[in-house]
C-alpha positions in Angstrom: 140.0 121.7 89.5 136.7 120.2 90.2 137.2 117.5 87.6 140.7 116.7 89.1 139.2 116.4 92.6 136.3 114.2 91.3 138.7 112.0 89.4 140.9 111.5 92.4 137.9 110.7 94.6 136.7 108.2 91.9 140.1 106.5 91.8 140.3 106.4 95.6 136.9 104.8 96.0 137.6 102.3 93.2 140.7 101.3 95.1 138.9 100.9 98.4 136.0 98.9 96.9 138.3 96.6 95.0 139.1 94.7 98.2 137.5 91.4 98.9 134.5 91.0 101.2 136.5 89.8 104.2 138.8 92.9 104.0 135.7 95.2 103.7 134.2 93.6 106.9 137.4 93.8 108.9 136.8 96.2 111.8 140.1 98.2 111.3 139.4 98.7 107.6 135.7 99.4 108.2 136.7 102.0 110.8 138.9 103.9 108.2 136.9 103.4 105.0 133.5 102.2 106.1 131.5 105.4 105.4 132.5 105.0 101.7 130.5 101.8 101.4 128.2 101.7 104.4 124.8 100.3 103.5 125.9 98.7 100.3 125.9 94.9 99.9 129.6 94.1 100.1 129.2 90.5 99.3 128.2 91.2 95.7 130.7 92.5 93.2 127.9 94.2 91.3 126.7 96.0 94.4 130.3 97.1 95.2 130.7 98.4 91.7 127.4 100.2 91.9 128.9 102.9 94.2 131.4 103.5 91.4 128.5 103.7 88.9 126.9 106.3 91.2 130.0 108.4 91.3 130.3 108.0 87.5 126.8 109.3 87.1 127.7 112.4 89.1 130.9 112.9 87.0 128.9 112.6 83.8 126.5 115.3 85.1 129.5 117.6 85.8 130.9 116.9 82.4 127.6 117.6 80.7 127.1 120.8 82.7 130.6 122.1 82.1 131.4 121.1 78.5 127.9 121.4 77.0 127.0 124.6 78.7 126.2 126.4 75.4 123.6 123.7 74.4 121.0 123.4 77.2 118.8 121.0 75.2 121.6 118.6 74.7 122.5 119.0 78.4 119.0 118.1 79.5 118.7 115.1 77.1 122.1 113.9 78.2 121.1 114.1 81.8 117.8 112.3 81.0 119.7 109.5 79.2 122.1 109.1 82.1 119.3 109.2 84.7 117.3 106.6 82.7 120.2 104.2 82.6 120.9 104.7 86.3 117.2 104.2 87.2 117.1 100.9 85.2 120.4 99.8 86.8 119.3 100.5 90.3 116.0 98.7 89.7 117.8 95.6 88.5 120.9 95.5 90.7 119.4 96.5 94.1 122.8 97.4 95.6 121.8 98.0 99.2 121.7 95.6 102.1 118.3 96.7 103.3 115.3 96.1 101.0 113.6 99.3 102.1 116.6 101.4 101.0 116.5 99.8 97.5 112.8 100.8 97.3 113.5 104.4 98.5 116.4 104.8 96.1 114.3 103.5 93.1 111.6 105.9 94.1 114.0 108.8 94.3 115.6 108.1 91.0 112.3 107.8 89.3 111.2 111.1 90.8 114.4 112.7 89.4 113.9 111.1 86.0 110.3 112.4 85.9 111.4 115.9 86.9 114.0 116.1 84.2 111.6 114.6 81.6 108.9 117.2 82.4 111.5 119.9 81.6 112.4 118.4 78.2 109.4 119.9 76.2 109.8 123.2 78.1 113.3 123.8 76.6 112.1 125.0 73.3 112.5 128.8 72.7 108.9 129.3 71.5 107.6 128.2 74.9 110.2 129.9 77.1 109.2 133.6 76.9 109.9 135.9 79.7 106.4 135.4 81.1 106.8 131.6 81.1 110.3 131.4 82.5 109.3 132.1 86.1 106.4 129.7 85.8 108.7 127.0 84.5 111.1 127.7 87.4 108.4 127.3 89.9 107.2 124.1 88.3 110.7 122.8 88.6 110.9 123.8 92.3 107.5 122.2 92.9 108.5 119.0 91.2 111.7 118.7 93.2 109.9 119.6 96.5 107.3 117.0 95.6 110.0 114.4 95.0 111.6 115.1 98.4 108.2 115.0 100.1 107.2 111.8 98.4 110.4 110.1 99.4 109.9 111.2 103.0 106.4 109.7 102.8 107.8 106.4 101.3 110.4 106.2 104.1 107.7 106.8 106.7 105.4 104.2 105.3 108.2 101.6 105.0 109.2 102.4 108.6 105.6 101.9 109.8 105.3 98.6 107.9 108.6 97.4 109.5 107.3 98.5 112.9 104.0 96.7 112.4 105.8 93.5 111.3 108.0 93.5 114.4 105.0 94.1 116.7 102.9 91.3 115.2 
């Protein structure tokens, strides 16, 4: 059911984004479908396709979690591989209209990649005893919270820099 819904959403967004830039900037079209591509650079085909890549990444995560559920190590390494490719792609493509959003998104994706990468050595059975399992869980929660907090700090710093530039 989830896979069918995700596939339909993927196909719908692909159809919406396949329009040319003029259609995407049309007020009527933007009123209906604008939230699907708001913030992306609609003049670049690569940037328009990046939203599809972002949805594909989430679909790959779902497929890894559902179909490889009996092999947690392979799940984690698959997620790390997908996250690495996505981080490299977002660093190269820079799909957003605003430069600050590209920086924030790169920082977020790097934080996620770092979080997943820290868990890779912890997946081995000899390390994950009952005593260590709760420690590993709290390490994961701390890394994710640190990622969210650091992204908030980056957004604050970029906003302050933008404010200072407009003042001076």
